[in-house]
C-alpha positions in Angstrom: 65.5 -14.0 38.0 62.8 -14.1 40.6 59.2 -13.8 39.7 56.1 -12.6 41.7 54.2 -15.6 42.9 50.9 -14.1 41.9 51.7 -13.6 38.2 53.2 -16.1 35.6 56.7 -15.2 34.4 56.7 -13.1 31.2 57.9 -15.0 28.1 60.2 -13.2 25.7 59.2 -13.1 22.0 61.0 -11.7 19.0 58.5 -8.8 19.0 59.6 -7.9 22.5 63.2 -7.4 21.5 63.9 -3.7 20.8 64.9 -2.9 17.3 68.4 -1.7 16.6 69.0 2.0 17.3 68.0 4.3 14.5 65.4 1.8 12.9 61.7 2.6 12.9 60.5 -0.3 10.7 57.3 -2.1 11.9 56.1 -5.6 11.1 53.5 -5.9 8.3 50.0 -5.0 9.6 51.4 -3.5 12.8 50.7 0.0 11.8 47.1 -0.9 11.0 46.7 -2.7 14.3 48.1 0.3 16.2 45.7 2.6 14.3 42.8 0.4 15.2 43.8 0.3 18.8 44.2 4.1 18.9 40.8 4.6 17.3 39.2 2.2 19.8 41.0 4.2 22.6 39.6 7.4 21.3 36.0 6.1 21.1 33.8 7.4 23.9 33.1 5.1 26.8 30.2 5.6 29.0 29.2 4.6 32.5 25.6 3.4 32.9 24.5 6.9 34.1 26.3 8.5 31.2 24.7 6.2 28.7 21.3 6.8 30.2 21.9 10.6 29.8 23.0 10.5 26.2 20.4 8.0 25.1 17.5 9.7 27.0 16.6 6.3 28.6 16.4 5.6 32.3 19.2 3.4 33.6 16.7 0.8 34.8 15.4 0.5 31.2 19.0 -0.2 30.0 19.5 -2.8 32.7 16.2 -4.4 31.6 17.3 -4.5 28.0 20.5 -6.3 29.1 18.6 -8.8 31.1 16.4 -9.5 28.0 19.5 -10.1 25.9 18.7 -7.1 23.7 21.9 -5.2 24.5 25.4 -6.6 24.5 27.2 -6.9 27.8 29.4 -3.9 28.7 33.1 -4.0 29.1 34.4 -4.0 32.7 37.0 -1.7 34.4 37.2 -3.2 37.8 33.6 -3.0 39.0 32.6 -0.3 36.7 30.7 -1.2 33.5 31.8 0.7 30.3 29.6 1.1 27.3 30.6 2.2 23.8 28.8 3.8 20.8 27.7 0.5 19.7 25.6 0.2 22.7 24.1 3.6 22.0 23.3 2.7 18.4 21.6 -0.5 19.6 19.5 1.4 22.0 18.4 3.6 19.1 17.6 0.6 17.0 15.5 -0.9 19.8 13.5 2.3 19.9 12.9 2.2 16.2 11.6 -1.3 16.4 9.4 -0.5 19.3 7.9 2.3 17.3 6.9 -0.4 14.8 4.9 -2.0 17.5 7.3 -5.0 18.1 7.4 -6.6 21.5 10.7 -7.0 23.3 10.6 -10.8 22.5 10.1 -10.0 18.8 12.8 -7.4 18.9 15.3 -9.9 20.4 14.5 -12.4 17.7 15.1 -9.8 15.0 18.3 -8.6 16.5 19.6 -12.2 16.9 18.9 -12.8 13.2 20.7 -9.6 12.3 23.7 -10.4 14.4 23.9 -13.9 12.8 23.8 -12.3 9.3 20.5 -13.9 8.5 18.6 -10.7 8.1 19.3 -7.3 6.5 17.7 -5.0 8.9 17.2 -2.1 6.5 15.5 -4.3 4.0 13.3 -5.7 6.8 12.5 -2.1 8.0 11.6 -1.2 4.4 9.1 -4.1 4.3 7.8 -2.9 7.6 7.2 0.6 6.3 5.1 -0.9 3.4 3.1 -3.0 5.9 2.3 0.1 7.9 0.8 2.1 4.9 -2.9 2.6 5.4 -5.4 0.9 3.2 -8.1 3.4 3.7 -8.6 7.1 4.3 -11.2 6.3 7.1 -9.5 8.0 10.0 -10.9 9.3 13.4 -12.5 12.7 13.4 -13.3 15.1 16.1 -16.6 16.9 15.6 -18.1 19.9 17.5 -21.9 20.1 18.1 -22.6 22.0 14.9 -20.6 19.6 12.8 -22.3 16.6 14.4 -25.7 18.3 13.8 -24.9 18.7 10.1 -23.9 15.0 10.0 -27.2 13.9 11.7 -29.4 16.4 9.8 -32.8 14.8 9.0 -32.5 12.0 11.5 -34.8 11.6 14.5 -34.1 13.0 18.0 -32.3 10.9 20.5 -30.1 9.3 17.8 -26.9 10.9 19.2 -27.4 9.1 22.6 -27.9 5.8 20.8 -24.8 6.2 18.8 -22.7 7.0 21.9 -24.2 4.1 23.7 -23.1 1.6 20.9 -19.6 3.2 20.5 -20.1 4.8 17.1 -19.6 8.1 18.8 -17.6 9.0 21.9 -18.7 12.1 23.8 -15.9 14.1 25.2 -16.5 15.9 28.5 -15.5 19.4 27.2 -17.0 22.8 26.9 -18.4 23.2 24.3 -19.1 19.4 23.9 -17.1 17.5 21.2 -17.5 14.1 19.8 -14.9 11.6 18.6 -15.8 9.5 15.5 -13.5 6.5 15.6 -14.7 5.5 12.1 -16.6 8.1 10.0 -17.2 5.4 7.4 -18.9 3.1 9.8 -20.9 5.9 11.2 -22.2 6.7 7.7 -23.2 3.0 7.3 -25.1 3.1 10.5 -26.9 6.3 9.5 -27.8 4.9 6.0 -29.2 1.8 7.7 -31.1 3.9 10.2 -32.7 5.9 7.3 -33.7 2.5 5.8 -35.4 1.5 9.1 -32.7 -0.6 10.7 -32.3 0.6 14.2 -28.8 1.5 15.6 -28.8 -1.4 18.1 -29.2 -4.0 15.2 -26.7 -2.3 13.0 -24.1 -1.7 15.6 -24.3 -5.3 16.8 -24.1 -6.6 13.3 -21.0 -4.5 12.6 -19.5 -5.9 15.8 -20.1 -9.4 14.6 -18.7 -8.6 11.2 -15.5 -7.1 12.7 -15.0 -10.2 14.9 -15.2 -12.6 12.0 -13.3 -10.4 9.5 -10.5 -9.9 12.0 -10.1 -13.7 12.3 -10.2 -14.1 8.5 -7.6 -11.3 8.0 -5.3 -13.0 10.5 -5.7 -16.3 8.8 -5.0 -14.8 5.4 -1.9 -12.9 6.6 -0.6 -16.0 8.2 -0.9 -17.9 4.9 0.7 -15.1 2.9 3.6 -14.8 5.3 4.1 -18.6 5.2 4.3 -18.4 1.4 6.8 -15.5 1.3 10.0 -16.6 -0.4 8.4 -19.5 -2.2 5.0 -18.6 -3.5 6.1 -15.0 -4.1 8.9 -12.6 -3.2 12.2 -14.2 -3.7 13.9 -11.3 -2.1 12.9 -8.3 0.0 12.5 -6.0 -3.0 10.0 -8.4 -4.5 8.2 -8.8 -1.2 7.8 -4.9 -1.0 6.4 -4.7 -4.6 3.9 -7.5 -3.8 2.8 -5.8 -0.6 2.3 -2.5 -2.5 0.0 -4.2 -5.0 -2.0 -6.1 -2.3 -4.6 -3.6 -1.1 -6.8 -3.1 -4.2 -7.2 -6.7 -5.3 -7.6 -7.8 -1.7 -10.4 -5.3 -1.1 -12.1 -6.4 -4.4 -11.9 -10.0 -3.3 -13.4 -9.2 0.1 -16.3 -7.3 -1.5 -17.0 -10.1 -4.0 -16.7 -13.0 -1.5 -18.7 -11.3 1.2 -21.4 -10.2 -1.2 -21.8 -13.7 -2.6 -22.0 -15.1 0.9 -24.6 -12.5 2.1 -26.7 -13.4 -1.0 -26.5 -17.1 -0.1 -27.2 -16.5 3.6 -30.2 -14.3 2.9 -31.7 -16.8 0.5 -31.3 -19.6 2.9 -32.9 -17.5 5.7 -36.1 -16.6 3.8 -38.3 -19.2 5.6 -36.7 -18.4 9.0 -37.4 -14.6 8.4 -41.1 -15.4 7.7 -41.4 -17.5 10.9 -39.8 -14.8 13.0 -42.1 -12.0 11.6 -45.2 -14.2 12.1 -44.2 -14.8 15.7 -43.6 -11.0 16.3 -47.1 -10.3 14.8 -48.8 -12.7 17.0 -47.0 -11.2 20.1 -48.2 -7.8 19.2 -51.8 -9.0 18.6 -51.8 -10.8 21.9 -50.5 -7.6 23.6 
């Protein structure tokens, strides 16, 4: 028998020998294999443009995900790439993780661990939902002129402009005018201090300094807690979720206690300095 020089000769195996006429028996497992192959054949297969259409994502975004190793390589039919439902599911998952605020690099790391069986994604997402729960009801508010007037009732003229200047209010260019209050709680703090004689510049700058240092402290504490997960607490995702749910109240109590004690200490140690500064200011006024 002659063979085509471009293809190796076909070898003959027992499975290739036709069964005797009238027999329909199959080798063990053969029916399951054939069913799996039939199911795979029935599964939708998409070109890149078709996948873009059903996923709602631009083709260039899908290509970018492939280049970032977020999406498995497609199958090939000649020069045409073919995608399956698994690719569509992966695109949906990437979107869910992006909604959680993860960068593409972080998503790639998460998916790599999931694919290796080192992470249960649903458990991980459950922990993420717990982490996203707010610790405070202090949320942005939009006030019109009348509502802002009620908020500032009894305060001196010109205060609105100072609050806008220091970012405690944001004036919107609308008719009628509206004002965005990023943190109603911090606005109330500034107004209470203003009533006590502390000008907005001083209080706003003090709040900015506080935010800067508290942000760094929060990042340090979270880094420590994350490093201890699985050994100091939370032997499994369910225990981690329970611990996170209990975290806000004791943490806020600890912040109040620690910061109050440190403010007491700092004020006591600054008594002499405060007297010196006030004396200097009085002399400057007398000279003027």
